[in-house]
Structure formats: C-alpha cells, structure tokens
N, C-alpha and C positions, 0 to 999 in steps of 0.2 A: 314453387315460389312465385307469389302475386308478382304482378308485373310492375306495381311500384316499389316492391322491395327490391326488385332485380335493379331497378333504375337507380335507387340509392347506392347500393351495393356498387353499380357499376360506377358511379360518380366519386364515392369514398375511394374505389380502387384507383382509378384514373388521378385523382388528386393527389393520393400518397405517393405515386410513382412520380408525379410531377414535383413534388414536395422534396422528394428523395433527391431528384435529380438537381433541383434548384439549391439545395443547402450544400453543394460542392462538397460532398464527402468524399473520402477516398472511394476511387471507382470499384474496389475489391468490396468494400462494405455496402456501397450502393448496390451492387449487383447481386450480392448474397440476399439482400432484401427482396429485391426485386424476382428473383429465383424462387424464393420462398412463397412470396405474394401469388405467383405464376402457379407453383405446383400445389399449393395448399392455401386457395385465397381466404376461406374464412378463418381458419387459422392464423393466417399470415397478418388478416387484418387486427385479429384480436392481439397479437404478440407485437405487432408494430405499435398499437395504443400503450401496452404496457411496457414495452422494452425500447423502443426506436425513437421516440420524439426527443430531438435535439435540443438539449437545454445551454447551448453556447452562446445563446444571447441572453442568458440570465447571468446574475452575479451573485455571489455569496454576500459581498458587502460592497457599498459605495467605494468608488476609489478615493474619495474626501475620508472617509472613516478609517480605512485602509493604511493611506498616508500618516493618519495619527498614531496608529500602532506601529507602523514601520520607524516613525521618527522616536517614539519611546524605546524601541527596540536599538536603535543606534545610540540613544542618550543614555540607555543601561549599561551598553558595551562600552562606550567611551572610548578611551586609545586603545583598546584591546579590538576594536575593529582593524582588520588588517587592508590598508589603504593602497599597499603598492602591490608588485607582482609576487602571485603565488606560484613559488619554484617548483613546486611538485606537478601541477597542472594549471597554468595559469588560463589557458583557454577554456576550459571548464568552469573554472570559479568565474571569469568575466562573464560566460555564457549564463550562468544561472542568476547573476547579479542583474544582467540586463533584462532579462524575460520574466523573473521572479521577484526581482527588487531584494534579493537575499543577500547578506554580507557574510563574508568570512571573517570569522573570529579566532583570535588566539587566546591562548590562557585556559583552556578547557581541559577538564579532569574526565575521563571516559573510562568507565567500567563495562566489560562485555560478559553477557549471560548465553550460554548454549542450553541450559535446562531451565524449567521453569521454577523449580524450588527455590534455588539460590537467588532468583530476581524477587520472587514473590516475598522472601524473607527479608530482603533489602528495602523494598517497597513498602513493606507492613512498618518497618522499623522508621524510615522516613515519615509515613502518615502519622504515626504515633507521635514524633517530634514536631508535628507541623504547630504554627502558632497564628497563623494569619489565615492562609487560605490552603484548599487543595481543590486543583482542577483536574478530573478524572475523566478520560474519554477512552472508550473501547469499541471496536466493532462488535464485537460479544462481550456481554457483561452477564453471565448466567446466575441465578440465584441458587446455585449446588453448594456443595460443603465449601468449596473454594470461594464461590462470590459471596456465599453468607458470612464467611470469615471475614472478608473486606469489607461488607457491607455492614456489619456490627461495628466495626472499627470507624469506618466513615460516620455512622450514626452517632457513635459517642464522641466523635470530635466535632461534630454540629452542635451538640448539646455544651459543649465546652465553650461554645461561641467562635468556632473556626467557620470562617465561609466554606462552604463544601458545595462543589458543582459537580455533576456528573451529565455527561453526554453519553448516548450509544446509537448506534444505527438503528431506524426503526423497523425496516423491513427483514433484518438479520434476527430480530428478538421479537417476533410475533406471538411466541406461544404464552398460554394464559398463566402457567408458573412463572415466567418472566414478568409479565405484566403486573401480578400479584406482589413480586420482589420489588418493582419500581415502586407501586403504591405505598408498599410499606417504606422503603426509603424516604419517601416524600413524607409520611407521617412522622418521621424522625426528624425532620427539619431539613433535609438533603434537598438542594435544589436539583431537580432531575428533569432534563429536555430530551425529547428524541431528536434526531436529526432527519429532515424529510419525512416528517411525518405520514403514514400509511395509515389514512383514515379507515378504510374497508379494507382487509387483507385480500391480497390477489385482485382487486379491482381498484389498482391506482397506477397512474404511469409514473409514479416516484419509486416503484417497487424495484426497478432495474438500477437506480442511481444509489450507489453504496457510499456512505463513510466508512472507508476502510481503515482509518487512520486509529493508532493506539498512542496516545499521548498524556502523560501525567505531568503536572507542574505543581510543586510545593513551593508555598511562599516566595514563589519567583527565584527560587535558588537553587533547586534541586530538579531535574526532569528526567523522564522516560520515554522511549519511542523504540520501535522495532516490529516484529512479526506476531508477539505472544496477545493473547486474548486472556480474560478471566473466566474459567470453566475448569471441571474437574478433568478433564482429557488432557489439558496441558500438562498437568502434574502426574495423573495415572500413566498416560500413555494410550497408544491406539495400536492396532493389529497385532496385539501381542507383544509390542515392543515400545520404545520409548518414544516421545514427541520431542523431535530435534528441531530448535529454533534459535534465531539469533535475536537478542534484545541488547539494550544499552541503557545505563545510567549516565547521566552529565550533570556537572557542575561547573559554572563559569559562564560566560557572557552569552553562550549558544542557548542557555536556557530561556534568554528572552525571545528567539526566535519560535521557541516552542509554545510559549506563553500566547504568541501573536496568533499562532495557528490556531490555538484552543479558543482564544476569544473572537477570532473570525468566526469560527464554527458556532460560537456559542450566540454571536449577535444575530446569526440567520437563524439558528432553532429556537431562540428564546426571545428576541429582538430586544434584547437588553444589551447597551453599548457599554462596555467597560473599559475607561480608558485612563483611569486614576494610575500615577506614578506608583502608587502602593504595589501595583501588581508586577512593576518593573523596578525592583530595587537596583541600586547601584552595584555593577558586576565586579568582582575581583577575580584574579588571576589564580586559579586554582590546581592547573597543570600547565602543559606546554603543547597539548593537541590543538591544530589548526583544523576547523571544521566549518560546514555550511550547512544550514536546514532549507531545503527545497520542497514545496507543496505543489501538488496539481491536482486537477479536477475536470469533470465534464461541462464547468462553466469559464474554464479559462482559454485565454487567447492561444495558448501554445501548450504543445504536450512537454511540460517541463522537466517533469523528472526522465521520461523517456529519452528526450533530447541530451539531458546531462549524461545518461547512460551510454548513448553514440558516443557523446566526447569522450568518456573513459576509453572506450573500445579505440577510438580512433587515435589516441595518444597512447596506445600500448606500444611495446616495442619488444618484451619477450613473451608475456603469458596474460590470459584472462581467464580466471578462474570464477565461474558462476554456480550458485545454490538457488533453487528456486523449485516451489512444489508443482507449478503448472509452467509449460512452455509451450506458448502459444504466440510467437514474436510476431510484432509488426514487420512489414517486408525489409523495411530499413535496417531493423536490428537484425533480422535474419542474414539479410547481405553483408552487414559490417562484420557479423561474426564468422560467416563463411570465406568474406575475405580475408580475413586475420588469419583463419586457419590456412587458407590457401597460400598465403605469403609466408607460412611458415612458423608462425607464432603458435604457442603452446595453448589452445584454447580447450579447457574442461568444464564440462558441465554436470552437476549432480542433480538428479531428479529420484523422486520415491518411486519403490517399485510398486507399490499399491496407491491407489488415489484416496482422499477422504472425501470427495463430493463426485456428483454427476458423471455418467458413462460418457456422454459427450466429450466432456473436457478432458477426459484421460484419454479418449481415442484420439482426439484432436492433438494432444500432447505429444502422443506417439507418432504421429505423422510427419513430424517435423525433426525426428530423431534420423533418419535416413539422410536428407540434405545435409545434415550437419557432419554425420561421419562420412560420406562422399567426400566432403571438402577437407578431412583430416581432423578435424575437431575429436575429442575423446568423450564419450558419454557414459555415465556412470548410473546404476540404480541403487538407492540406498537400502539396506536390508536390514539394520537394525531396528526399524520402527518407521515413523514416519516423518520426512523432514520438510519442514514447514518453513526453514530458513529463507532469508530474502537478502542474498548478499552478491556483490560483484567486488573483486579484488584484482588489481592490475600492477605487475612489474614490481611488488614492494614497494610501491610509491603512493597509491590513490586507492580509494574504497568507496563503497556506499553500503549502507544497511539502512533498511526500513520497511514500509508496509507493501513496498510495491513488488509484485509478481512480475515475471517476464511473459505476460499476457495481453491481450487486446484489451480485456475488462479492465486492468489496472490502467493501462495507458490512456483509455477512451472513457471509461464510463465510472470509475469509482474515484472517491478523493483520497488521496493518499499522501504520506510524507515519509522523506528520505533524508538522512545526515549523508553528505559527501564529506569524507575525510582525506585531508591533505597532509598526511602524517606517515612517516616509514613504520615506526613501531606498531602503529595500528595495523597498518598493511601486514605487516608479518605475523601479527598476532592472528587475521582473519586468513592468513594464507597457511597457518601451521592450524587451525580449525578445520580449513577445507580438507588438508591431507589426513586429518584424523577420520572425516567421514568418508573420505575416499577409501581408506582402509578397511571401513565397514561397509564397503559398497562392492558390487561385482561389475564390472566393465563389459559394456555391450560391444562385440566387434561387427564389422560391417557386414561380413560372410555370414554370421549368425542372425543378424538383424534382416538382411536381405531373404533370408530364406524361411521367413515365417508365411504361413499359408496365405492363400489367395483371398479367402473370406474375411479373415482378420485385415488385411492391407485395405480390401474394399471398406470395410467398415471405417478403417481410419480415414479414408479419403472422403467418405461422405460426411464424416464428422469435419473435415478441415473445411469443407464448404461453408459450414458455419460458422467457422472459428472466429470471423468478425463480428459474430455476435453474440460469442460466450464469454 
C-alpha cells in the first residue's frame, strides 16, 4: 500500500476511534467497534461507515411539528385521555408520558391475532370500507400473492378518490421485483415513499437504520400494529410449520396515536407535513381497554420502548412471560430479568427453535440462554414453526405488544412501535396465548444446555462479542 494511502487510512482509523469514544455510547458497544477495527481494520472501517454512524443528533420531525400532531392526538381523544393514576402500572404509564409524550387512553376496543390470515381478512375488509384515507406502513411489503392482493385493493381505493399513502423500509425492500411493485402502485395513484432511502444498495450508511414499524390507520378510526408484515410467508409459514405472530386491531382514541406515528414518519420520508383535523376525527369510546402507544428509534433521546419494558419487569410481583424471535438483550434488560428470576418470580421466555435470519443472530441469541437458566428462568424452543411474536405479559395486569424484539437492534438502531396495555382481560388473553405456545414448545434444561459441545459454545461466545452491533 502506498505511503499516502497508509497515512489516510491511519487518520481515518484514529478519527473513528476518537468519535466512538466522544459519542459516549455504551462502553460495551464502543469496545465492540474498537475490537472489530483492530481485528479487521479494512472491514471494520467499511462496516462502521455503513452500520455504525450515530444518528441521535438528528430528528425525524421538528419539535414544533411534533407538538402540533400531539395536540391533535389529545384533541381527538378528548375526555378519553386518562388524566389520573393508572391503577395497573402508573409508573410505566407516567414514564412513557414523560419521555415519549404519549398519553394513556381509555375506551379502546382491541382485537388480537396470532395468525396472519384472520388479521389479513379483517384488514382487507377495513380497507374496502375506507372512505377518506388509508395510511399503510410495513417494514416488508412484498409484491407476491399476498402483497398483490392488498396492492390491487389499495389501487382500487385510490381510483375511488380515497387518499392512499404507503411507506416501507427501503433497506428491507431492495429487490427489483419489489421496486417494480412500488412503481406499479404509484402508477395506480397510490402515494408511495420509502423510509430512509438507500440510493445505491449496500453503499449507504442509512442501510443499518430500519423502520421496523407496522402501522395501518384507516379514516383515523381503525388502526393496526404488531409484528406482522405483508408477504406470503406470513400466511404460508416457514420451516415446514406455521408463522406464529402477534398483531392487533384497535378502534377508539388510541388510533390517533398510531396516526401521529405514521404522519411523523411520512413527514420525514416525503417532506409533506399533514396536520389537518380530518386525519384526527373526534374519538368515541368503542370498548374499555386502557392503552398507550410508544415509539422509539435511533434519533430519540431516550430508549423509550426498552425503558418501558424495564418498568414492566420492575413492577412484576408474580410472573413475566416473554415471546421474542431474537433474544440479544441489553445489559439492563438481562440483569432485570435475571434479578426477577433470582427473586423467585416465574420468568419464562419462548424463542424459535430455528432462526429466519443471519447465523450470527441465532448464535448470539443462544449465548444468552445459559445466564437465564442459571438464574432460574425457564426457556422454551417453539417447535410448531417460527415464532415471530413480540410480547411481554406481567402478572395478569399489564402487557406490551408491538414490533420491538428483545435485541440491541430494536433497542438502538430500528424505529419501533409498541402498545402498552393496562388491562386485566388483555393480559389474561396474552397469557393464555403464551401458554398455548408453551404447549407447542420444548423446554430447555440447564443440564442439557450446559452439555452442548465446546465448539458450539465457542461460536456462540464469538457471536456474542458482536451482539451490540447485530
């Protein structure tokens, strides 16, 4: 290598290390990047440019515009905003209000789905009934059989004069068939915008920051959110079994919070700020569920959803049941769960037996199983297919469902959305779903897990070194 190239490389190398230290990240994450840079300098520099640039000094939307949307949310909810204490878990509700400016609303009706087809049937019916607008956002929106079915309906509604807006994560939808599908949607009158556009695939430092949210709002009155995307595999299954997920449909005042989330992302991706009251119709009580919508992302000051989950864990007295496809917890979540288990609480985690993505992610997930088992938690591998559900239920009192995995990517790098439910029947429903999944799983014993081979354990330990980056 020429001397001048070595000098430039050395300056870049030292500069990145100085930036990593100056950014005051978590020490484990900083050390992981420094270790990667020292072990694989060239690859480390490339990966840092694509994956490591910190966006916390940026904002999706200005504070002034966000306040406008939040004010419209409160105006829409009116007296269905819960102003007093939330009996089930006031601490978590207050925390999310302080760090995310999200409100608890009463009077919501919530319908849960554990499989894709029933959710999709209801979603299609709601879209058919749309009269004013359809706001449609998914991490993955594929132009396959399922995607074309909904795409054709969205196109038909656009031709009827309904405002149809579609957002998708650009980095997760880079294939040519998907691009052709989005061009076709635009040609049909659907407004389509990618989030954090990747101009040249694999040569963009936006590729690491994903909008993992799944949000649909129809006429400001019906909302959907959860873990499901739009693609055939959610209906057809994977690994020779079902795709098990959790999604929900809501009517009532909480829909306005989903609307605010969508319009915030829309303003960022399209530069169009929609703040008319027609997107925030006056809410009426549809049921009796108290809930709160929380969003988080790499541009936020706080790790909102992770902090909400920490509070749920801290408030538990009897049990904590978790379903997640990936388990690469932050140190605070790991310590909280281990403390709960060591204190005698019933801590259970259901994970997929086989992963749907990256070898490193699966190995890193498995490296965290033994510490949980040693603390007295119970861990299960789901065997009926692939479990993609992202839920926590605590003490038949409180629960959360959304797009957020228990992993560093969701906590640090992805834009996520979760609903926090302060409702006993909802908690009981999610507990029962957990128990059904547990019956379709095999429990991992500490003796069995400790007996796995040294090579396997070593691979997991190596993968865990990079867990802050996964």
